[in-house]
C-alpha positions as protocol buffer text, in pm:
chain_id: "A"
residue {
  index: 1
  type: UNK
  ca { x: 10 y: 5 z: 4 }
}
residue {
  index: 2
  type: UNK
  ca { x: 130 y: 331 z: -104 }
}
residue {
  index: 3
  type: UNK
  ca { x: 206 y: 598 z: 163 }
}
residue {
  index: 4
  type: UNK
  ca { x: -48 y: 752 z: 380 }
}
residue {
  index: 5
  type: UNK
  ca { x: -82 y: 1108 z: 256 }
}
residue {
  index: 6
  type: UNK
  ca { x: -227 y: 1385 z: 497 }
}
residue {
  index: 7
  type: UNK
  ca { x: -447 y: 1661 z: 382 }
}
residue {
  index: 8
  type: UNK
  ca { x: -618 y: 1943 z: 527 }
}
residue {
  index: 9
  type: UNK
  ca { x: -956 y: 1873 z: 667 }
}
residue {
  index: 10
  type: UNK
  ca { x: -1125 y: 2135 z: 506 }
}
residue {
  index: 11
  type: UNK
  ca { x: -1053 y: 1975 z: 170 }
}
residue {
  index: 12
  type: UNK
  ca { x: -1210 y: 1666 z: 328 }
}
residue {
  index: 13
  type: UNK
  ca { x: -1591 y: 1680 z: 214 }
}
residue {
  index: 14
  type: UNK
  ca { x: -1868 y: 1456 z: 231 }
}
residue {
  index: 15
  type: UNK
  ca { x: -2052 y: 1463 z: -111 }
}
residue {
  index: 16
  type: UNK
  ca { x: -1948 y: 1321 z: -412 }
}
residue {
  index: 17
  type: UNK
  ca { x: -1891 y: 1623 z: -570 }
}
residue {
  index: 18
  type: UNK
  ca { x: -1726 y: 1778 z: -282 }
}
residue {
  index: 19
  type: UNK
  ca { x: -1516 y: 1483 z: -256 }
}
residue {
  index: 20
  type: UNK
  ca { x: -1407 y: 1494 z: -591 }
}
residue {
  index: 21
  type: UNK
  ca { x: -1294 y: 1876 z: -545 }
}
residue {
  index: 22
  type: UNK
  ca { x: -1098 y: 1766 z: -303 }
}
residue {
  index: 23
  type: UNK
  ca { x: -898 y: 1534 z: -463 }
}
residue {
  index: 24
  type: UNK
  ca { x: -867 y: 1757 z: -703 }
}
residue {
  index: 25
  type: UNK
  ca { x: -709 y: 1982 z: -469 }
}
residue {
  index: 26
  type: UNK
  ca { x: -462 y: 1662 z: -380 }
}
residue {
  index: 27
  type: UNK
  ca { x: -345 y: 1632 z: -719 }
}
residue {
  index: 28
  type: UNK
  ca { x: -588 y: 1389 z: -891 }
}
residue {
  index: 29
  type: UNK
  ca { x: -720 y: 1542 z: -1225 }
}
residue {
  index: 30
  type: UNK
  ca { x: -1118 y: 1576 z: -1194 }
}
residue {
  index: 31
  type: UNK
  ca { x: -1182 y: 1451 z: -1528 }
}
residue {
  index: 32
  type: UNK
  ca { x: -1080 y: 1122 z: -1409 }
}
residue {
  index: 33
  type: UNK
  ca { x: -1262 y: 1129 z: -1093 }
}
residue {
  index: 34
  type: UNK
  ca { x: -1538 y: 907 z: -1245 }
}
residue {
  index: 35
  type: UNK
  ca { x: -1273 y: 647 z: -1345 }
}
residue {
  index: 36
  type: UNK
  ca { x: -1155 y: 604 z: -994 }
}
residue {
  index: 37
  type: UNK
  ca { x: -1336 y: 393 z: -699 }
}
residue {
  index: 38
  type: UNK
  ca { x: -1293 y: 669 z: -440 }
}
residue {
  index: 39
  type: UNK
  ca { x: -1458 y: 554 z: -54 }
}
residue {
  index: 40
  type: UNK
  ca { x: -1430 y: 682 z: 247 }
}
residue {
  index: 41
  type: UNK
  ca { x: -1433 y: 593 z: 635 }
}
residue {
  index: 42
  type: UNK
  ca { x: -1437 y: 760 z: 962 }
}
residue {
  index: 43
  type: UNK
  ca { x: -1270 y: 617 z: 1283 }
}
residue {
  index: 44
  type: UNK
  ca { x: -1378 y: 739 z: 1589 }
}
residue {
  index: 45
  type: UNK
  ca { x: -1155 y: 633 z: 1884 }
}
residue {
  index: 46
  type: UNK
  ca { x: -1105 y: 673 z: 2267 }
}
residue {
  index: 47
  type: UNK
  ca { x: -851 y: 495 z: 2540 }
}
residue {
  index: 48
  type: UNK
  ca { x: -809 y: 495 z: 2914 }
}
residue {
  index: 49
  type: UNK
  ca { x: -1159 y: 653 z: 2972 }
}
residue {
  index: 50
  type: UNK
  ca { x: -1147 y: 484 z: 3327 }
}
residue {
  index: 51
  type: UNK
  ca { x: -1473 y: 455 z: 3431 }
}
residue {
  index: 52
  type: UNK
  ca { x: -1586 y: 796 z: 3369 }
}
residue {
  index: 53
  type: UNK
  ca { x: -1948 y: 751 z: 3300 }
}
residue {
  index: 54
  type: UNK
  ca { x: -2034 y: 1108 z: 3448 }
}
residue {
  index: 55
  type: UNK
  ca { x: -1862 y: 1443 z: 3301 }
}
residue {
  index: 56
  type: UNK
  ca { x: -1581 y: 1579 z: 3529 }
}
residue {
  index: 57
  type: UNK
  ca { x: -1751 y: 1808 z: 3799 }
}
residue {
  index: 58
  type: UNK
  ca { x: -1757 y: 2188 z: 3707 }
}
residue {
  index: 59
  type: UNK
  ca { x: -1495 y: 2285 z: 3974 }
}
residue {
  index: 60
  type: UNK
  ca { x: -1244 y: 2036 z: 3847 }
}
residue {
  index: 61
  type: UNK
  ca { x: -927 y: 2245 z: 3822 }
}
residue {
  index: 62
  type: UNK
  ca { x: -846 y: 2078 z: 3446 }
}
residue {
  index: 63
  type: UNK
  ca { x: -1139 y: 1960 z: 3299 }
}
residue {
  index: 64
  type: UNK
  ca { x: -1416 y: 2121 z: 3433 }
}
residue {
  index: 65
  type: UNK
  ca { x: -1796 y: 1949 z: 3294 }
}
residue {
  index: 66
  type: UNK
  ca { x: -1619 y: 1767 z: 3023 }
}
residue {
  index: 67
  type: UNK
  ca { x: -1652 y: 1391 z: 2930 }
}
residue {
  index: 68
  type: UNK
  ca { x: -1906 y: 1163 z: 3043 }
}
residue {
  index: 69
  type: UNK
  ca { x: -2103 y: 902 z: 2813 }
}
residue {
  index: 70
  type: UNK
  ca { x: -2417 y: 1122 z: 2769 }
}
residue {
  index: 71
  type: UNK
  ca { x: -2199 y: 1395 z: 2596 }
}
residue {
  index: 72
  type: UNK
  ca { x: -2004 y: 1136 z: 2408 }
}
residue {
  index: 73
  type: UNK
  ca { x: -2295 y: 987 z: 2281 }
}
residue {
  index: 74
  type: UNK
  ca { x: -2405 y: 1329 z: 2132 }
}
residue {
  index: 75
  type: UNK
  ca { x: -2107 y: 1371 z: 1945 }
}
residue {
  index: 76
  type: UNK
  ca { x: -2065 y: 1026 z: 1785 }
}
residue {
  index: 77
  type: UNK
  ca { x: -2452 y: 1037 z: 1692 }
}
residue {
  index: 78
  type: UNK
  ca { x: -2389 y: 1357 z: 1529 }
}
residue {
  index: 79
  type: UNK
  ca { x: -2079 y: 1232 z: 1331 }
}
residue {
  index: 80
  type: UNK
  ca { x: -2272 y: 891 z: 1217 }
}
residue {
  index: 81
  type: UNK
  ca { x: -2566 y: 1082 z: 1099 }
}
residue {
  index: 82
  type: UNK
  ca { x: -2284 y: 1277 z: 853 }
}
residue {
  index: 83
  type: UNK
  ca { x: -2072 y: 1008 z: 756 }
}
residue {
  index: 84
  type: UNK
  ca { x: -2181 y: 689 z: 594 }
}
residue {
  index: 85
  type: UNK
  ca { x: -1941 y: 445 z: 709 }
}
residue {
  index: 86
  type: UNK
  ca { x: -1796 y: 485 z: 1098 }
}
residue {
  index: 87
  type: UNK
  ca { x: -1615 y: 298 z: 1293 }
}
residue {
  index: 88
  type: UNK
  ca { x: -1603 y: 340 z: 1697 }
}
residue {
  index: 89
  type: UNK
  ca { x: -1318 y: 186 z: 1883 }
}
residue {
  index: 90
  type: UNK
  ca { x: -1132 y: 190 z: 2227 }
}
residue {
  index: 91
  type: UNK
  ca { x: -773 y: 108 z: 2331 }
}
residue {
  index: 92
  type: UNK
  ca { x: -836 y: -16 z: 2697 }
}
residue {
  index: 93
  type: UNK
  ca { x: -884 y: 39 z: 3030 }
}
residue {
  index: 94
  type: UNK
  ca { x: -1228 y: 140 z: 3009 }
}
residue {
  index: 95
  type: UNK
  ca { x: -1251 y: -15 z: 3383 }
}
residue {
  index: 96
  type: UNK
  ca { x: -1140 y: 161 z: 3710 }
}
residue {
  index: 97
  type: UNK
  ca { x: -1117 y: 506 z: 3839 }
}
residue {
  index: 98
  type: UNK
  ca { x: -1452 y: 627 z: 3978 }
}
residue {
  index: 99
  type: UNK
  ca { x: -1692 y: 426 z: 4235 }
}
residue {
  index: 100
  type: UNK
  ca { x: -1900 y: 291 z: 3925 }
}
residue {
  index: 101
  type: UNK
  ca { x: -1642 y: 15 z: 3912 }
}
residue {
  index: 102
  type: UNK
  ca { x: -1586 y: -5 z: 4273 }
}
residue {
  index: 103
  type: UNK
  ca { x: -1962 y: -107 z: 4341 }
}
residue {
  index: 104
  type: UNK
  ca { x: -2056 y: -251 z: 3988 }
}
residue {
  index: 105
  type: UNK
  ca { x: -1737 y: -428 z: 3885 }
}
residue {
  index: 106
  type: UNK
  ca { x: -1729 y: -331 z: 3507 }
}
residue {
  index: 107
  type: UNK
  ca { x: -2125 y: -387 z: 3445 }
}
residue {
  index: 108
  type: UNK
  ca { x: -2197 y: -13 z: 3430 }
}
residue {
  index: 109
  type: UNK
  ca { x: -1896 y: 57 z: 3170 }
}
residue {
  index: 110
  type: UNK
  ca { x: -1966 y: -234 z: 2956 }
}
residue {
  index: 111
  type: UNK
  ca { x: -2332 y: -131 z: 2896 }
}
residue {
  index: 112
  type: UNK
  ca { x: -2243 y: 225 z: 2859 }
}
residue {
  index: 113
  type: UNK
  ca { x: -1989 y: 123 z: 2564 }
}
residue {
  index: 114
  type: UNK
  ca { x: -2260 y: -125 z: 2426 }
}
residue {
  index: 115
  type: UNK
  ca { x: -2525 y: 164 z: 2436 }
}
residue {
  index: 116
  type: UNK
  ca { x: -2265 y: 403 z: 2247 }
}
residue {
  index: 117
  type: UNK
  ca { x: -2251 y: 100 z: 2014 }
}
residue {
  index: 118
  type: UNK
  ca { x: -1847 y: 65 z: 2002 }
}
residue {
  index: 119
  type: UNK
  ca { x: -1732 y: -163 z: 1737 }
}
residue {
  index: 120
  type: UNK
  ca { x: -1440 y: -332 z: 1901 }
}
residue {
  index: 121
  type: UNK
  ca { x: -1219 y: -253 z: 2199 }
}
residue {
  index: 122
  type: UNK
  ca { x: -858 y: -419 z: 2332 }
}
residue {
  index: 123
  type: UNK
  ca { x: -785 y: -486 z: 2694 }
}
residue {
  index: 124
  type: UNK
  ca { x: -566 y: -260 z: 2906 }
}
residue {
  index: 125
  type: UNK
  ca { x: -404 y: -354 z: 3248 }
}
residue {
  index: 126
  type: UNK
  ca { x: -698 y: -218 z: 3440 }
}
residue {
  index: 127
  type: UNK
  ca { x: -938 y: -404 z: 3313 }
}
residue {
  index: 128
  type: UNK
  ca { x: -801 y: -706 z: 3492 }
}
residue {
  index: 129
  type: UNK
  ca { x: -816 y: -528 z: 3815 }
}
residue {
  index: 130
  type: UNK
  ca { x: -1055 y: -782 z: 3926 }
}
residue {
  index: 131
  type: UNK
  ca { x: -867 y: -1061 z: 3749 }
}
residue {
  index: 132
  type: UNK
  ca { x: -940 y: -1265 z: 3458 }
}
residue {
  index: 133
  type: UNK
  ca { x: -1280 y: -1413 z: 3629 }
}
residue {
  index: 134
  type: UNK
  ca { x: -1436 y: -1080 z: 3732 }
}
residue {
  index: 135
  type: UNK
  ca { x: -1340 y: -959 z: 3369 }
}
residue {
  index: 136
  type: UNK
  ca { x: -1491 y: -1280 z: 3208 }
}
residue {
  index: 137
  type: UNK
  ca { x: -1835 y: -1226 z: 3442 }
}
residue {
  index: 138
  type: UNK
  ca { x: -1862 y: -881 z: 3316 }
}
residue {
  index: 139
  type: UNK
  ca { x: -1834 y: -960 z: 2934 }
}
residue {
  index: 140
  type: UNK
  ca { x: -2175 y: -1078 z: 2903 }
}
residue {
  index: 141
  type: UNK
  ca { x: -2277 y: -682 z: 2886 }
}
residue {
  index: 142
  type: UNK
  ca { x: -2031 y: -623 z: 2629 }
}
residue {
  index: 143
  type: UNK
  ca { x: -2222 y: -619 z: 2268 }
}
residue {
  index: 144
  type: UNK
  ca { x: -1901 y: -558 z: 2069 }
}
residue {
  index: 145
  type: UNK
  ca { x: -1588 y: -783 z: 2055 }
}
residue {
  index: 146
  type: UNK
  ca { x: -1297 y: -765 z: 2260 }
}
residue {
  index: 147
  type: UNK
  ca { x: -991 y: -819 z: 2115 }
}
residue {
  index: 148
  type: UNK
  ca { x: -592 y: -908 z: 2184 }
}
residue {
  index: 149
  type: UNK
  ca { x: -356 y: -1109 z: 1976 }
}
residue {
  index: 150
  type: UNK
  ca { x: -61 y: -1120 z: 2231 }
}
residue {
  index: 151
  type: UNK
  ca { x: -253 y: -1278 z: 2564 }
}
residue {
  index: 152
  type: UNK
  ca { x: -333 y: -1640 z: 2595 }
}
residue {
  index: 153
  type: UNK
  ca { x: -616 y: -1719 z: 2826 }
}
residue {
  index: 154
  type: UNK
  ca { x: -583 y: -2086 z: 2900 }
}
residue {
  index: 155
  type: UNK
  ca { x: -769 y: -2186 z: 3200 }
}
residue {
  index: 156
  type: UNK
  ca { x: -834 y: -1848 z: 3313 }
}
residue {
  index: 157
  type: UNK
  ca { x: -1213 y: -1792 z: 3258 }
}
residue {
  index: 158
  type: UNK
  ca { x: -1147 y: -1585 z: 2954 }
}
residue {
  index: 159
  type: UNK
  ca { x: -1041 y: -1875 z: 2705 }
}
residue {
  index: 160
  type: UNK
  ca { x: -1262 y: -1845 z: 2400 }
}
residue {
  index: 161
  type: UNK
  ca { x: -1416 y: -1497 z: 2504 }
}
residue {
  index: 162
  type: UNK
  ca { x: -1122 y: -1270 z: 2371 }
}
residue {
  index: 163
  type: UNK
  ca { x: -1081 y: -1270 z: 1989 }
}
residue {
  index: 164
  type: UNK
  ca { x: -752 y: -1217 z: 1844 }
}
residue {
  index: 165
  type: UNK
  ca { x: -879 y: -1021 z: 1557 }
}
residue {
  index: 166
  type: UNK
  ca { x: -1217 y: -869 z: 1383 }
}
residue {
  index: 167
  type: UNK
  ca { x: -1263 y: -773 z: 1020 }
}
residue {
  index: 168
  type: UNK
  ca { x: -1538 y: -542 z: 928 }
}
residue {
  index: 169
  type: UNK
  ca { x: -1669 y: -452 z: 600 }
}
residue {
  index: 170
  type: UNK
  ca { x: -1794 y: -86 z: 550 }
}
residue {
  index: 171
  type: UNK
  ca { x: -1914 y: -55 z: 218 }
}
residue {
  index: 172
  type: UNK
  ca { x: -1623 y: -134 z: -44 }
}
residue {
  index: 173
  type: UNK
  ca { x: -1357 y: -108 z: 261 }
}
residue {
  index: 174
  type: UNK
  ca { x: -1254 y: -404 z: 431 }
}
residue {
  index: 175
  type: UNK
  ca { x: -1102 y: -323 z: 785 }
}
residue {
  index: 176
  type: UNK
  ca { x: -884 y: -564 z: 990 }
}
residue {
  index: 177
  type: UNK
  ca { x: -866 y: -469 z: 1365 }
}
residue {
  index: 178
  type: UNK
  ca { x: -659 y: -676 z: 1628 }
}
residue {
  index: 179
  type: UNK
  ca { x: -524 y: -571 z: 1982 }
}
residue {
  index: 180
  type: UNK
  ca { x: -219 y: -585 z: 2170 }
}
residue {
  index: 181
  type: UNK
  ca { x: -176 y: -554 z: 2527 }
}
residue {
  index: 182
  type: UNK
  ca { x: 116 y: -408 z: 2782 }
}
residue {
  index: 183
  type: UNK
  ca { x: 294 y: -687 z: 2975 }
}
residue {
  index: 184
  type: UNK
  ca { x: 78 y: -730 z: 3291 }
}
residue {
  index: 185
  type: UNK
  ca { x: 334 y: -868 z: 3529 }
}
residue {
  index: 186
  type: UNK
  ca { x: 418 y: -572 z: 3770 }
}
residue {
  index: 187
  type: UNK
  ca { x: 94 y: -372 z: 3680 }
}
residue {
  index: 188
  type: UNK
  ca { x: -177 y: -676 z: 3802 }
}
residue {
  index: 189
  type: UNK
  ca { x: -134 y: -865 z: 4113 }
}
residue {
  index: 190
  type: UNK
  ca { x: -11 y: -1181 z: 3966 }
}
residue {
  index: 191
  type: UNK
  ca { x: -265 y: -1376 z: 4182 }
}
residue {
  index: 192
  type: UNK
  ca { x: -524 y: -1234 z: 3940 }
}
residue {
  index: 193
  type: UNK
  ca { x: -362 y: -1312 z: 3596 }
}
residue {
  index: 194
  type: UNK
  ca { x: -185 y: -1640 z: 3697 }
}
residue {
  index: 195
  type: UNK
  ca { x: -300 y: -1818 z: 3397 }
}
residue {
  index: 196
  type: UNK
  ca { x: -249 y: -1548 z: 3142 }
}
residue {
  index: 197
  type: UNK
  ca { x: 50 y: -1593 z: 2948 }
}
residue {
  index: 198
  type: UNK
  ca { x: 189 y: -1284 z: 2750 }
}
residue {
  index: 199
  type: UNK
  ca { x: 357 y: -1333 z: 2407 }
}
residue {
  index: 200
  type: UNK
  ca { x: 604 y: -1113 z: 2230 }
}
residue {
  index: 201
  type: UNK
  ca { x: 373 y: -789 z: 2127 }
}
residue {
  index: 202
  type: UNK
  ca { x: 588 y: -713 z: 1807 }
}
residue {
  index: 203
  type: UNK
  ca { x: 596 y: -1052 z: 1667 }
}
residue {
  index: 204
  type: UNK
  ca { x: 241 y: -1128 z: 1736 }
}
residue {
  index: 205
  type: UNK
  ca { x: 155 y: -766 z: 1611 }
}
residue {
  index: 206
  type: UNK
  ca { x: 338 y: -865 z: 1288 }
}
residue {
  index: 207
  type: UNK
  ca { x: 184 y: -1219 z: 1245 }
}
residue {
  index: 208
  type: UNK
  ca { x: -151 y: -1078 z: 1287 }
}
residue {
  index: 209
  type: UNK
  ca { x: -131 y: -758 z: 1024 }
}
residue {
  index: 210
  type: UNK
  ca { x: 57 y: -1010 z: 807 }
}
residue {
  index: 211
  type: UNK
  ca { x: -251 y: -1243 z: 807 }
}
residue {
  index: 212
  type: UNK
  ca { x: -512 y: -940 z: 792 }
}
residue {
  index: 213
  type: UNK
  ca { x: -343 y: -776 z: 487 }
}
residue {
  index: 214
  type: UNK
  ca { x: -175 y: -1040 z: 269 }
}
residue {
  index: 215
  type: UNK
  ca { x: -455 y: -1345 z: 342 }
}
residue {
  index: 216
  type: UNK
  ca { x: -740 y: -1143 z: 430 }
}
residue {
  index: 217
  type: UNK
  ca { x: -668 y: -860 z: 186 }
}
residue {
  index: 218
  type: UNK
  ca { x: -780 y: -581 z: 430 }
}
residue {
  index: 219
  type: UNK
  ca { x: -729 y: -241 z: 268 }
}
residue {
  index: 220
  type: UNK
  ca { x: -687 y: -98 z: 657 }
}
residue {
  index: 221
  type: UNK
  ca { x: -491 y: -256 z: 932 }
}
residue {
  index: 222
  type: UNK
  ca { x: -571 y: -113 z: 1273 }
}
residue {
  index: 223
  type: UNK
  ca { x: -396 y: -214 z: 1581 }
}
residue {
  index: 224
  type: UNK
  ca { x: -555 y: -147 z: 1894 }
}
residue {
  index: 225
  type: UNK
  ca { x: -252 y: -111 z: 2121 }
}
residue {
  index: 226
  type: UNK
  ca { x: -240 y: -69 z: 2507 }
}
residue {
  index: 227
  type: UNK
  ca { x: 139 y: -64 z: 2526 }
}
residue {
  index: 228
  type: UNK
  ca { x: 219 y: 336 z: 2555 }
}
residue {
  index: 229
  type: UNK
  ca { x: 331 y: 569 z: 2311 }
}
residue {
  index: 230
  type: UNK
  ca { x: 677 y: 570 z: 2433 }
}
residue {
  index: 231
  type: UNK
  ca { x: 938 y: 530 z: 2696 }
}
residue {
  index: 232
  type: UNK
  ca { x: 1280 y: 637 z: 2807 }
}
residue {
  index: 233
  type: UNK
  ca { x: 1386 y: 292 z: 2819 }
}
residue {
  index: 234
  type: UNK
  ca { x: 1368 y: -3 z: 2572 }
}
residue {
  index: 235
  type: UNK
  ca { x: 1028 y: -103 z: 2691 }
}
residue {
  index: 236
  type: UNK
  ca { x: 816 y: -156 z: 2389 }
}
residue {
  index: 237
  type: UNK
  ca { x: 594 y: 86 z: 2282 }
}
residue {
  index: 238
  type: UNK
  ca { x: 391 y: 216 z: 2020 }
}
residue {
  index: 239
  type: UNK
  ca { x: 671 y: 415 z: 1855 }
}
residue {
  index: 240
  type: UNK
  ca { x: 885 y: 80 z: 1867 }
}
residue {
  index: 241
  type: UNK
  ca { x: 622 y: -157 z: 1740 }
}
residue {
  index: 242
  type: UNK
  ca { x: 561 y: 112 z: 1437 }
}
residue {
  index: 243
  type: UNK
  ca { x: 940 y: 123 z: 1353 }
}
residue {
  index: 244
  type: UNK
  ca { x: 925 y: -288 z: 1311 }
}
residue {
  index: 245
  type: UNK
  ca { x: 619 y: -359 z: 1140 }
}
residue {
  index: 246
  type: UNK
  ca { x: 533 y: -310 z: 819 }
}
residue {
  index: 247
  type: UNK
  ca { x: 157 y: -432 z: 764 }
}
residue {
  index: 248
  type: UNK
  ca { x: -10 y: -188 z: 1015 }
}
residue {
  index: 249
  type: UNK
  ca { x: -178 y: 121 z: 877 }
}
residue {
  index: 250
  type: UNK
  ca { x: -279 y: 257 z: 1214 }
}
residue {
  index: 251
  type: UNK
  ca { x: -203 y: 248 z: 1609 }
}
residue {
  index: 252
  type: UNK
  ca { x: -461 y: 383 z: 1816 }
}
residue {
  index: 253
  type: UNK
  ca { x: -283 y: 398 z: 2173 }
}
residue {
  index: 254
  type: UNK
  ca { x: -356 y: 403 z: 2518 }
}
residue {
  index: 255
  type: UNK
  ca { x: -178 y: 356 z: 2880 }
}
residue {
  index: 256
  type: UNK
  ca { x: 25 y: 665 z: 2856 }
}
residue {
  index: 257
  type: UNK
  ca { x: -234 y: 890 z: 2906 }
}
residue {
  index: 258
  type: UNK
  ca { x: -87 y: 1093 z: 2625 }
}
residue {
  index: 259
  type: UNK
  ca { x: -308 y: 1406 z: 2457 }
}
residue {
  index: 260
  type: UNK
  ca { x: -205 y: 1399 z: 2105 }
}
residue {
  index: 261
  type: UNK
  ca { x: -372 y: 1693 z: 1928 }
}
residue {
  index: 262
  type: UNK
  ca { x: -316 y: 1505 z: 1597 }
}
residue {
  index: 263
  type: UNK
  ca { x: -177 y: 1180 z: 1529 }
}
residue {
  index: 264
  type: UNK
  ca { x: 201 y: 1141 z: 1454 }
}
residue {
  index: 265
  type: UNK
  ca { x: 296 y: 1003 z: 1107 }
}
residue {
  index: 266
  type: UNK
  ca { x: 591 y: 779 z: 1157 }
}
residue {
  index: 267
  type: UNK
  ca { x: 825 y: 524 z: 908 }
}
residue {
  index: 268
  type: UNK
  ca { x: 764 y: 161 z: 950 }
}
residue {
  index: 269
  type: UNK
  ca { x: 1020 y: -114 z: 870 }
}
residue {
  index: 270
  type: UNK
  ca { x: 1017 y: -48 z: 516 }
}
residue {
  index: 271
  type: UNK
  ca { x: 996 y: 318 z: 516 }
}
residue {
  index: 272
  type: UNK
  ca { x: 624 y: 360 z: 484 }
}
residue {
  index: 273
  type: UNK
  ca { x: 446 y: 606 z: 655 }
}
residue {
  index: 274
  type: UNK
  ca { x: 205 y: 503 z: 917 }
}
residue {
  index: 275
  type: UNK
  ca { x: -12 y: 680 z: 1175 }
}
residue {
  index: 276
  type: UNK
  ca { x: -11 y: 661 z: 1583 }
}
residue {
  index: 277
  type: UNK
  ca { x: -293 y: 848 z: 1772 }
}
residue {
  index: 278
  type: UNK
  ca { x: -396 y: 864 z: 2143 }
}
residue {
  index: 279
  type: UNK
  ca { x: -650 y: 1103 z: 2298 }
}
residue {
  index: 280
  type: UNK
  ca { x: -539 y: 1119 z: 2657 }
}
residue {
  index: 281
  type: UNK
  ca { x: -730 y: 969 z: 2915 }
}
residue {
  index: 282
  type: UNK
  ca { x: -1091 y: 1022 z: 3091 }
}
residue {
  index: 283
  type: UNK
  ca { x: -1298 y: 1070 z: 2807 }
}
residue {
  index: 284
  type: UNK
  ca { x: -1252 y: 1392 z: 2747 }
}
residue {
  index: 285
  type: UNK
  ca { x: -1132 y: 1397 z: 2397 }
}
residue {
  index: 286
  type: UNK
  ca { x: -1243 y: 1183 z: 2089 }
}
residue {
  index: 287
  type: UNK
  ca { x: -1036 y: 1112 z: 1839 }
}
residue {
  index: 288
  type: UNK
  ca { x: -1129 y: 1127 z: 1471 }
}
residue {
  index: 289
  type: UNK
  ca { x: -926 y: 1007 z: 1149 }
}
residue {
  index: 290
  type: UNK
  ca { x: -1107 y: 1035 z: 789 }
}
residue {
  index: 291
  type: UNK
  ca { x: -980 y: 805 z: 534 }
}
residue {
  index: 292
  type: UNK
  ca { x: -1026 y: 882 z: 139 }
}
residue {
  index: 293
  type: UNK
  ca { x: -938 y: 529 z: -17 }
}
residue {
  index: 294
  type: UNK
  ca { x: -871 y: 491 z: -386 }
}
residue {
  index: 295
  type: UNK
  ca { x: -909 y: 143 z: -443 }
}
residue {
  index: 296
  type: UNK
  ca { x: -709 y: 106 z: -768 }
}
residue {
  index: 297
  type: UNK
  ca { x: -409 y: 217 z: -673 }
}
residue {
  index: 298
  type: UNK
  ca { x: -455 y: 153 z: -298 }
}
residue {
  index: 299
  type: UNK
  ca { x: -363 y: 494 z: -197 }
}
residue {
  index: 300
  type: UNK
  ca { x: -492 y: 650 z: 98 }
}
residue {
  index: 301
  type: UNK
  ca { x: -534 y: 1005 z: 215 }
}
residue {
  index: 302
  type: UNK
  ca { x: -652 y: 1103 z: 597 }
}
residue {
  index: 303
  type: UNK
  ca { x: -762 y: 1398 z: 780 }
}
residue {
  index: 304
  type: UNK
  ca { x: -752 y: 1401 z: 1151 }
}
residue {
  index: 305
  type: UNK
  ca { x: -871 y: 1576 z: 1452 }
}
residue {
  index: 306
  type: UNK
  ca { x: -982 y: 1560 z: 1828 }
}
residue {
  index: 307
  type: UNK
  ca { x: -1314 y: 1660 z: 1942 }
}
residue {
  index: 308
  type: UNK
  ca { x: -1366 y: 1787 z: 2302 }
}
residue {
  index: 309
  type: UNK
  ca { x: -1670 y: 1635 z: 2500 }
}
residue {
  index: 310
  type: UNK
  ca { x: -1825 y: 1880 z: 2680 }
}
residue {
  index: 311
  type: UNK
  ca { x: -2153 y: 2066 z: 2699 }
}
residue {
  index: 312
  type: UNK
  ca { x: -2024 y: 2292 z: 2444 }
}
residue {
  index: 313
  type: UNK
  ca { x: -1945 y: 2025 z: 2175 }
}
residue {
  index: 314
  type: UNK
  ca { x: -2308 y: 1904 z: 2194 }
}
């Protein structure tokens, strides 16, 4: 697949005529537009929402009145009404952080995410805070798949409940999505995860991405990562994973609570551009990436932004 080419959001417009205009600005002659298959896809993403069902209080010094499931739903539904093909994804740590988790053990969070109609999510370390068995009991409330490709759950209560990847067909665009998790040792009480095996995240990611791209013929391969954006030491991160991969197009990250106003564009192992995005924590922002696909050449363009979740965004 050719490099991901970034263009201005104002050039990314909804109707076929406006898309044609945008493509002309990007260098594709308008007189050949009719001969090319152009398709669009909108990716919405969150990470590290940490049981924030309600907005932050109005007297919060950093995020007054921001976040909350109801306000997020309003923003998401508005985007869905405007765009034909939308995927809503989460990069883990949807548990732990407010009394909702302490009292209800994750039921409220998963029911809320199901109400928002998430398409897929991956697991963060805090999603194991009640152990594998506690997580397993709550999964009946998730009306969306939980994805992870580098944990093995034999005899953990989660066996058969976590999928390695999921493929979505959005119009003419085939999207492969998989999850990669951080090493749980040192982050979670070992008694809670004693039957969970941790596999090399880079190898697991590359094996899964290769399968999705080469065997399943996905147009876009997305990694939902809870590795963290970057570290000072040699610990594996999203940036290191990107550098050692070649079939991943987009990494949606979590764990480090990094607020990126726009995604990073980095080179992969074969010097092709790929995208890394993360939107902080607490559900105060929603990430948005709009893709434009030209099927014949397999060229992709994208435009990205973050949306603040507040009363002003409703």
